[in-house]
C-alpha positions, 0 to 999 in steps of 0.5 A: 965067564959071567955074571948069571942069576943065582937061580941058575946054579942056586935051586930055590929061595932057601938055598940061596938065603943059606949062601947068603948067611955063610951055610952052604957054599957049594952046590952039586947039581945034575950038568954044569949051571955056571962056569969058573968065573961066573958070578951071581947076586944074592941080597946085593952080596955078589959071589964068585964060582970058583970051581966046577968039578965033575964027580959021581955020587960015591964020591961026595963026603960028610965034608961036602954035605956039610958045605950043602948045609946037610949034617953029614952025609947021610942027612943030604942022601934023605934031603935029597930023596926028600927034595926029589921024591920018587924020582931020586934014587942014589946011585954012587955012579951017577955023574954030578957036578959040583959048583963051589962058590964064595963071596967075591 
């Protein structure tokens, strides 16, 4: 367990601010960017990574999408396609890693 830079697990400043505001409590990424017990800081507040779980895109639910700041899973899919441009195609079998965090 170590202190990491918020940018390691959160892709940009906008998402980091959403975490700071309590709008985002987890982030799925293509690989593990943190371990359980790691901490990171945003605007002077410390957050702890409380769960790192390997999943597939097909495992994601509307609840997961809301925890990542989207209205529902369809909105989350559209956001991923927009963010990744032509380099992203939703495949239920694609491996992802969920990082769950909370204020420490």
